[in-house]
N, C-alpha and C positions, 0 to 999 in steps of 0.2 A: 788208178791213183789213190793212195790211200783219204783215209777221211778217217784218219785215227783224234783221239778226241784231247782234247786240250788239258792242259795240268791244273784244271779245275774236275775234270774227270764228265762233265756238264757233254750234255748233245748238241749242242748248242755250236761245239767247229763242226759237226758232221753234217747242221743242217746248213750254218756259214758258207760249208762246201758246197754245194747241191749247189744251194742260191749260184752260186757264181761261178760254177757251172755250166748254170742257168743261160747264164750273161754272154759266158762264151760259144756258146751254140750261134746266138744271135751277132756276133761281132765276127766267128765263121765266117756261116751264113754271107752276112755286108758284104765283110773284106774279100771272098771270092764272087761274090754278084760285082764287087766294082771291079775286082780285074778286067773279068769274062767283060762286060757293058762296057767296058773303054777300048779292051781289045774288037770287041767286034764290031759295033758303034763307031769307032775311032781307027788306030790301028795298032801294030807294035810301035811304033817311036811314039804312038801319043803316050802310050803306056809307059815307054821307058823317061820320060821326059816328066810327065807325073808322076813317076816316083822316085825322084830323083830327085824332084822337088819337095815330097815328102819325106829325102832323107836327109838336106836340109831344112827343112822346118822340124825335124821332131830331131835337131840339134840344133838346133836354136832355141828350143822352145826349153831346152833344160837348164840352159842358162839366162833365161827368161824368167825362170820360178825359181832360184840360186839357190836347192837345196833347199831352202823356207818351209818345202812342206815336209820334209819329212823331220825335220828337227821339230813339225807341229801335231805327227806322228807321234811320236817317239814321247814327247810329251805329254802329249791327250793318252795314250796308252797305258804309261805308267801308273794311271790314276781315274780313272774314263769314267768314272761315278762320280767326279768332284767337279759339280756345275762351276762354280767363283772358278778354280782352274781351267774349266774347256772355256771358258768367256773372254779370260784374257790374254789365252795363248792362242785362241782363231785372231780376235782382233789384232796383237800385237804382231801375229803371223804371218796375214792380208796385209795389213800399212806397208810397210816394205816393199813388200811385194806388189804391190802394184802403181810403186815404184820402178823398181825394175824391170816390169814390165814392159812397162812405154818403155823407157830406155832400148832394151834389146829389139825392141818390135823394130823399130825407129833404126840400129844397124843389119837389122834384117831386110829393111826395106834398099837402105844404101848400098850392101852386099851384092844382091841382086843381081846385079850387070859382073861385076868381078867374079863369083860366082861360075854364072852361065858361060865363061868366060872360058873361064879353067875346065868346066865340062863338055866344052865343043861345042853349045843348043843353047842357041839365040832366045829358044821357046821359054826356057828354063826360068825368066829374066820378070816376063809378063806373069806366070806361073806364080813366082813368091810374089810378087805385087797385088794380084788375088787373095793369095792365105796369109797375108800382114792381119788383117787382124784377127783375124784366128786365129792367131798365136799367144799374142797381147791376152785373148777370155781367155784361152787354154793354161794358161802361167794361173791364172785366179783360181779356175776349174781345180785344177792341178790340188792346190794349197785346201779349199773345199773340199777336193776325196778322202785325200790326207784327214781334213778334220774328220770328216763321215767313220776313212778308215782306221783311226787310233780309238774313237768315241766304240768299236766293233758293231755298230750300224752297221753288219754286213750283207744287208738285201738290201736294204736303200741304197748299199754304195754298186750292187750289181746288178739295179736297175736304172742309177744311171752313167752309171758304164754301158745297158744297152741302147741307152737316149744315143749315148756320143758316138753310137757305128751306127743305128737308125738315121739316125739325125743327116750323118754325110751322105749313106747310100740315098735316101729323098732326096736329098740337094743334089747329089746326079741325075737322077730321073728329071728332077726341074730343069736341069742345064740343057737334055736329050729332047725334051720336052720346046723347050726356044731354041735348039740348035744352038748352041753356044760354040764360040772356036775354042778348038784342043787347048790353047795354054789358057784357057780362063775358067780352067775345067778344076782346077787351086782351088776356085773359091769354094771348095764345098765344104771346109775344115771353118772358115768365117763363118758361116750359115747355120751349122755346127754347135759350133762353140760357142756362140752368142745365144741358143737357144739354151744351149746346156746349164750355162752363168745362170740365167734366171728359175730355172727349176733350182740351182745346188743352191740360192742365194736363197731360197724360198727355206730349202729344210736343213741349213744352220744355223737358218734365222731363228726357227723353234731348238735349237740347241741352249744355244747363248743368251744370254744377257746382255739389252741394249744398251750398257753404258760401261764405258773405259775405268776395269777395276782396279785396284794398287796393285802398284809390280811391274805398270801396261810396260816402261820404261827399260825397268833390267829384261824382261824378256825378249823385249824386239832386238836388242843387246845380244841375249843370248840366241835369238836365230838367227841374228847375223852374221855372228862368229859360228855355228855351227853352217849357215848357210855355208862358210869362205869354204869352211875346210872339206863340205860335200859336194860342193860343186863341180867342178872337176870330174869329180866320177860319175855324176849324173850324163856330162858330158859326156866321160868315156860309157859309161855303159849303151849310149841311144850310137854313139862314133861306130861302136864293136857290131851294133848291131847294122851297120850299115858300111862298113868298112866294105864287105864288096860288092854291095852298088855300087859306090864310091870308085872303087879303085879300078872295075870293067867302062864303069864312063867316061874312066879316061885315060884306057889301054887300047881301048875295041870301040863299037859304035851305038846309036841309043838298041837301036835293035835288039844285039845281046843283052844289053841292061834288064832290054822288054819280055826276053821269053829265059834270063834268069828270075829276073822276076818272079817270074808264076808259079816259080821255083820254092824262090825265095818265102812268097808270100805262105802257099803250101805248111808251109814250115814254123814260119813265125803263128803257123792257126794254131800247131802243135803245138808250140812253145808255151804259146798263154795257157797249156792248164797249169804250165807249171808256174806262172805266173801267178794265176788266182790261188793255187798255195801260198808262193811265195806273200798273197796278198793280206791271206789269213792264217797266216805265221808269224808274220810280224807284232802286230801287237800282243801275240803271248808272249813274245824271246823280247820284247823288251819288257814287256813285265817279269817273267822271269832272271832277266841278266841286274834288274833295276836290285832282285834281292839277294839275290848270286846265288840264287838253287840250283846252283850245275848240276845235280843229281837227275833234279825229271826236267834240265835241260837237255841233257845229252841225253834220257830217255824219250823225251819227246819227238831228240831229232836222228832215233836209230829206226825206231819204228816205222816215225815217216817215210824214211831215206830206203828200207827193204822194202815196202807196199809202193814208193817211187816208181823205185826200178822197176817191178814185176809189171806192173802198168804199163810205163813209156816204151818199156821195148815189147810188149806185146800190141800198142800203138802201132808203132815205129814200121814192124814186121806186117801189118795187117794198109799202112799206110802204102809203101815203098809198094808193097802188091800191086794196090789196086792205082795206084795212080798214072800207069799209061791208061787204062781204060778212062777216067778221070778227065785225063785231059781231054781227050779224044770225042768226051761228055759236051763236056766243056766250051771247048774252042774246035771250030773248023779249019784251021789256022796249022800242017802240018809244022811246020819249022817250032813251033812250043813243043814237041813230041824230046826233040835234044835237051830238053831241060829234065831230064827223068837221073840221068846218072847226079846233075848235083844236087836233086832233092837225095837221094840217097846218102850221098853222102854227109849232107846235110842232118839228116836225121840218126845216123851214128851217133855225128859228136855232140846230142843233145841228149842221147842214153844214155852216155857214158856221165853227161854231166848231169843228168838229171836227179841222182839225188841226192844232191848239193844244194842245184837251185833254188829250193824253196828257202833251202835258207844262207842265201844267199848277201842280203842284208843285213850279218847281225852282226857285222863291226860295228854301221850303220844304229843296232838296236842296243850297241852296249856301249855307245858316247864314242866313240872311235872313226870320226870321218874320215881322218888325217892318212889314219894307217887303210881304212877303205880304196878310198882315195890310189894308193898307192895299190895296190889289190890291182886296184882296172887299170891302172898306167900301162902296171905286169903287161895283164889279157890286149890289151890291145898292141901293145908292141909286139908281143906273139900276131897276132891277125895281121899287122901290118907289113913286118915281113916276110909272112906265110903268103900275100897274097901280089906283094911289089916278086917274088922269087917264081911264084909260082900259074898266075895269068897269064902273060908272056911268054910263056913256054906250052900247058895244053890249055886253056881260055875259059873258059865261064865253069868249070870241072874242078881248077887251077883254086877257083875263090871258092868255091864248098871244099874242098879240101883244106884250105886255108883254115876259114872258120871250123871246120868240126877239128879242127888239132889245138887252135886256141881255148872254148869249150873245154875242151879235156886238159888242155895244162891249167886253166880257171879251180879245177876242183882239186888242186893238190897247193894250189896256193894258197887259197880259202883259207884250208885245210890249217899250216902252219903259221896264218898272219891267225888264225883264233886263235891258237894253243900261243902264238907268244903273247901277244896283248891283252884277253879276256882271262890264260888260260885254264879254259878249256877245252876237251877232246872230243871233236864231232866226228 
């Protein structure tokens, strides 16, 4: 992975990346443990229900935050040292988020039975009900995390990310101890997000002034407008990440979903290496784009792209080679061996797109949320069509191939949109 210096040439970027890679280890261990423990303590069908619920939860979470988190991140990153600006941006982003999160959480809860019927899985309805409180806190936490991210407090960002996933794992261990019914396992999201909210509120409270500064109303309007233009892109991002799982659920059984999600879970862990870089690059990109320093921008992208491709190709080769052994170690259920081929295709897609994923939100950082939404719309359309064609023909392997194709296609579209709307070649 690239640990390229930022525009200031300081070691801060490298240090921040290392800290966030460390938090990714926590995420990876927690994610593997979560899926393995559910698969072993309950069964494949329970794992399928859990992951279908997670797909719905993740999709609604984007609507609940409404893109306001990205507006806060961009605004703060432009002038991270201005406490007054940081304070008014923070308060003005949190206020509308609380209202929106409450409304979307109610819609999520009301949609539990229609979603369960669509997936032909009644247990999904109960699981959604148990995860609903977590959705409300997740939206608020998303904005609080963006405030921390925009201020480039990346060590704290890494610690809070770790707390989220450790909290989910601890909540699952409690569920096992209490022998909770399988449909109630999604409560782990509610427990984790509620705890994280308390920690984040304390951290952000140290960064801001506890008074509403002048300009609050203007910033609220700016966040809402930016969010309205970008929220659909956030929903599409999460939808694109779960299209394969949802469409397998529509065409195939809960067991097939559970087998596929084992591969998808490992691939998502690898993908998070790139998300770490994206989180660290975003505030750097926002600052460079604000002053239109395209020379430094291009140099930053080129160096990051080169080392990211080298790193991800190496990671992919090792991951695909070791996957069968890892599956046999982590579970004693032979059915999960069928997930190796899908995993290979998913890794191929990640490698092809890896050099550009860290810069995938450049349009958002350039204050072009509408065009980022168009980019994501195009990517999802490619993914949906591919899954619709391939899953009925070749099953879960077809879902992985379609997802890989959509990743590769997104690279060419990102380059075209950035050139056209920002004026920069990447």
